[in-house]
N, C-alpha and C positions, 0 to 999 in steps of 0.2 A: 502494502498499498503505499510505503514513502517514495519508492520509486514513479510510480504513477501520479499521486496525487502532488507530489513536489513537481513535476513535469506540470500539471493543471496549473496550479498555482502559479508558476514561472508567464504562461498563459493570461491567468487571470489579473496578475499585478500591472502587465504591459497593457493591457484591455483597459483596466480599471484607470489608468491615468493619462491615457485618449480619450478617456467619456468624463472625465472630470471627477472620477474619486478619490483621488489621491489626497487630497486634506482631509478626508475620513480619518481620525484616530481609530485605528481598531485594537488597541490598547482598553478602548472606554467602549460602552453600550451604546453612547449619545454624543454628538459635539456639536455645535451652531458655533458659525461664524458671519461674520460680514466682513465687505469691503465698501471705502467712501473716497471716492478719487473725484480728479477735477484733470479736465484732458483739454485736449486741441486736435481738430482733423481738418486737415488742409483741404478734404477731397468726400465728406462723406456722403456724395451719390454718386458717386463712383462715376465721374464723369469723363469725358476727353477733355484735352487741354483746351482753355479757352470757355466751359462751360460749368466748372469746377464751382463749388460752394463751400467754405469753409466756415466753423463753428467752434467757439468755446463751449465747452457744457460740461455736468459733472453727473457721475454715475453713483449708486448705491447699489449692493448686490449682497445681499443676504441669502443665507443658507442653512441648513439642517440636516444632519447624517445621524445613520443606525447602523451596529456593528454589531452580529449575534455570531460569534466564534463558539462553535459547538464541536464535540467528538469529531464526526466526520461531517461536519458541513458548516459553511462558513458564507453567512447571509450580511450583504451591504447594500444602505439604502440612502439615498440623496437628494433632496430636492435645493435649486437653485432659482431665484429669480432676481431679473436682473431691473431696474429703472434707468433710463439715458434721456438726458437733458440737453438738448440744444436750441444754445444762445440764439442761432441765427434763426431757425426756424418759427413760424408767427401760427397759430393757431392750433396744429397738432406738434409743438414742440418736444413730447417724450415719445420715447420709444420703449415696449417692456417686452423682455422676454423669460422663459419660463424652462426650466430644464428637468426632467427625473431620470434619475439613474439609478439601475438596480443591478446587485450582479448575487450568484450564485455559485457556490462550490460544494458538490457533494458526494464521499465516496463509497459507492454501495457497499464495496467488499475492497480487498485485496486487490482484485485483476478489473473491477469496473470504477469509473470514477466521471462525473457528470459536471458539465461546466454549463452558465445559464448567463445570458448579459441583453440587458435591454436599456436603449435612451432614447427619452423622445424630448424631443425643442421645442419650441415655438421661440422663433427667431428672426432676424433680418441679414447679419454677415453669413459670408461663404462657408468660412471655418468654423463655423456652428452646423450647417445646413448639410455639412458635403464631409461623415465623419470617417470615410475609408482612407484620406489622406490624398485622393484622386479630386480635384476640381473639376465639377461639373457645369457650374455656373458661376462665373469669374465674380460677380457685381453683387451689391448690397443691395436687397431688393426689400423695399417697404412694404410694412403688412403683418398679419399675423400669416405666418408661412410655418408650415409645420414638417417636421420630420422626427418620423420612427427609425430606428435601429436596432434589432434583435438578434443574437447569435444563440448557437445553443451546438453541445459539442457533446458528446461520450467517447471517451478513453479507453479502450481497454486491452489487458494484458493477454494473449492469446495462449504463448508460451516463453519460454524463458528470455529466447529472442526474439519474436515474433508480436508485434501489437500492433493495433487499429484503431483509427480516430474516424469516427463519422460524424458531420456535421450539416447545419442547418442555419442560413444566416438570410435574414429577410430586410429590406429598406423599403421606406415608403414614404415617397414625395407627394406635398398637397399646397402651392402655392397660392396664396389668397388672390392677389390680381387675375380674373376672369374677365373675359369679354366677350361681344356679340362675332366674333369672327366668320361663325359659319355665314355668316349674313353675306352674300357677293352683290355688286351691282358691276352689270357692265364687264362682267368677268374678273373684278377686282376685289380683292378683301376689304374690307369698310375701315376696319380697325387693324389691321394684321394679326398675327397670334398673340395670344398674352404670356405671360408665367407659367400660367397654368396649362394652359396648352401646349405648352412647349417642353415645360418640367414635370409636369404631374407624373407620378408612374411607380410602379412595385418592380423591387428587382430581388429575384429569387436565388439565393448557389444553395447547391444540394453537394455535398463533400464526404470524398471517400479516400481512404489513405492508409496505406500498407506500410509498418515502420519495420527495420529490420537492422538489432542490433550488431552491428559490424564489429564496433571496438566498446571497450569500456567508455569510452565517452563520445563515441559519433554513431549516428541512426542512419541508416539510409531511408527512400522515402520514394515511394512509387504514388501517385494520384492520380486521381481524377473528379473534376468537376464538370455539375450540369447546373447552366445560369439561363435562367428565364427572366426577359424587361417586358412587362407590359403596362402599355400607355395608356391612364383612365381619362383621359379628356376628351368629350365630344366633339370640340371643336375642329373644323377646317383651318389647317396650320400653314397649307400651302397651296397653289392651284398648277398644274400641269397643261401645255399647251401639245396637244399628241403629232400634231402636223398642221399643216398650211390652211389658214383661215378657209371655208367656215367649219373647220373640223372642230368638234365639241369639246372645252375646256373639262380637265378632271381634277374633281376635287382630292385633296391630300389631308385627309385626316390622321389626328393624332396616334391612331394606332398602327398605322404604316411602318412605325421606327421599332416596333414589338421584334423583339427577337429571340431566337435559341442559343445558345452557345456551349460544345464541349471541349474542356481541356484536359489535354494529359501532359504529364510533366514527372520529372523525377529530380530529387534532391536529396541534402545532407544536411540534419543538424549535427554540431561539433560544438562541445564544450572545452576551449583552451582553458579553463578553469570554474570555478564556482562564479567566479566574479564576468566572463566573460564568455559570449555564446555567438556563434555564427549561424545561421540560415540560408540555405540557397534552394529556391525554384526552376527549372528552368523548362521549358514546353514549349507546347502548339494551342492557340484556341481556333475553335472552327466554327465558324458565326454564322446564321442563316436568319433572314432578315424575310420572313415566310408570310408578311400580307401586304410587301411590298411590291406588283408584279414586274417593275424594272429593275428589280437587284438581283443579285446570284449569291451565294453562298462564295465565303471566302476563308483562308485561312492565315494566320500570322502568327507570329511568335509571340511568348508569353512570358515572365522572368519574372521574380522577386527575389532578392539580395537583400540580409540586414543583419547588422549585427551591434550587438549591446554590450557594453561594458560599463559595471559597477566599478571605478578604481581607484576610490577611497567612500568612505564614509561619507553619507551626505552628496556626493559627488557622481554621474553617471553621465555615459556617452551613447545616442542612436542613430547609426546613420543608414541610409538605404537607397535603396534603388528597384522602381517597379516599371516594368509596360506590358500594357494591356490595351483594351478597345473599353471605352466606358462612354456614359449618357455627353452629350453635346447640348448645350444652349442652342445653337446655331442649326436653324434647319432652313436653308436657299434652294430653292427647286434648278436646275438646269434648265432656262428661257428654248433652248436652240431644240425646236421640235424635232430635227433628225438626229440628236442623241436618242438611241431609246434605252439604254442600263444606265442603272444607278442614277438616278432621276435629280433625287432629292439626299441632301445629308443626313444619313443614315447614323452617324454617330463619330468617335476620331479617335486616332491612335494615339497613345500618352504615353511618354516616358516622364516618369515624377524620381528626383534626388530628394532625399530629404536628411535633414541631419537636426539634434537637438543635443546641446551641452545643458548639463547642470553641474555648477561646483560650489563647494564650499569654503570659500578664503578661509574664512574663519568660523567659530561656532555662532556667533552673531549675522554674518554676512555672509547671503549665499547670491549669487549671477548664475542668469540664463542667459543661454543663445539659440537660436533655432532659425531655420532656413528651409526654403521649400521650391524648386525650379521645377516645373512642370512644361516639356516643349508638345505641343499637341499637332496633329497632322489630323483634316478632316478627310470623311469620306463619301465621297459621290457628292452632287448636286454640283451649283455654280460656285464653290471654292473648295472642288476636289482636289487632293495634294496640297492645299493652302495650307499652311502654317501659324500659330500662335504660341507666344512664350508669355508665362504666368511666373512669376519671382514672389517670392514673400519672405522678410526677414524681421527680426523682433529680439531685443536687449533687454533684460531687465534686473534688477535688481532688490533685494528685499532685504531688509535689516530687522534683526529679532531684537525688541527692547527689553523686551522680558517674555514670558513663559504664553503671554494670550495676546502684545501688541508686536505690529510689525511696521515698519514704514516701508511705502513701495514707489520704483521709479522706471519707468521704463520708454521706450520708443518701438514702433514697427512702422516699415517700408511695406507697399506692396506696388506692383508696376505689371501690366498688361501691354504685351507690344503684340501685334496680330496685323497680317494680311489686309484682313477685311479693315475696309476703311471705316470712322467711327468709333471702334472697339478700345483702341489704345486711352489708358489712364496710367496717372501714377496717384499714390496715396501715402503722406507722412502722419503718423499721431503719435503724441505724448501724451502720459498720464503722472503724476503725482498724487500719491495717496497712504493710505492707511489704513490696516485690516488688523481684526481682532478676532479668536479664536479661544473658544471655552468648551 
C-alpha cells in the first residue's frame, strides 16, 4: 500500500497545487484566509494596441479550507471568493469570481487506490478558465463564465512488476456571452459568433495505462487515451459558400467541430531521488471531426515531458513541454468556393513550454517565478497553417511577518502575437497587498 498510495499522493499534491488547494493546511481540520490587494492593470480588456484600457483597482479574496486525513482516506475541500474593483469602469466596476476545489484519495487495499479531483470556477481570466495548461481562449472575458474540471483515477498493482492506471477526465465550459448569431440576412451573420457559440463544450478523456517496474526507480508506460469533444451551443458560427452564386450558402453550426481522438504513446517515469522525478510520454494522436463534411481524419504527434524537483525545504522547480491538438477560439471559414476540404478552423496544434520556481530565500521571505509560452498553428479554414504565440510570465515575493500575516508584491506580463490581424495584445499587471491565514 505504501508504494501505490505514495504514487497517488504525489499526483494529488501536484494537481492540488495547480487547482489552488496548496494553501490548505493539511495538519488542521479547517483553515481560513484572505488577501487584500491594490493593483494596476494597463490593459484589463486585453485589447489590441491603441484600444487598451488601463485601471487602478483593489481586490479582496477570502477562502476557507477543510482537510480530513483518515487512515486510508484523505479529503480536502476549499472555496475561494474574489471581488475585483476597477477604478476605470463606470456603472459595472466590480467583477466577482468563485472557485470550489475538492480532492479525495482513498486506498481500498494494498493493491488498489482511488483518486478524485474536481475544480469549478466562475471567472473572467484565461488562467482560471483553462485548467490544463493549454490556452484555448487567450482573452479576458467579461461575465459569469463557468468551467468545471473533473478527474477520476484508479491505480491497481497487478503483480510485483506490473500495475495499471484507469482514468477519466471531464472539462465543461459555459461562457455567458450569447448572441442571435443564428439569424442571417442576405447570407451574412448579423452579429457573428458569440463566446458561447465558439467556446461552450464538453471535453471527455478516457485513459488506460499499463506500467512496468523496469528498475527500482524507473517505470515504463504503455498508454491509450480516447478523447471526445462536444460543442454544446446551437448557434451558427460561420457560413460557407459551396460554389459560384446562386449556389446555396451552408450554415456552419458549433457542433461541426465535434471530434474524437485516439492517443497511443509510450513513456517512462524515473525518480532520480526522493526529491526529483522526470516523466516522459511520446506518441501520436489520430483525430476525426465527424460532423464536418469538409474535414478528413488527421494524425499528428503527441508528447508530454515534465520534471519536478524539490531542491530544499520550501523550494521547488517544475518545468515541462507538451504538444497536442486542442480547441481554439478562432473559427474562420475559407471563403474560396474552389476549396472543398477543411473549410473551417477545426482546432490548433499547440506546443507549450512552462516552468515554475518557488524559492525560500529565508524562513520569512519566499519568491516565485513562473513562465508559459505557447506556439499554436491553426488547422483548416481561412488561417490554415498560420500561427500565433502566447507568452505569460509572473514574479512574486511573499514576506512572513508572523505565523498568520504575510505581505505580498508581484508583477505579471501577458503577450499575444498572431498572424491574424487585431488579435495581438500586451498586458502588464502589478499588485501589492497583505494576506492572513488562520
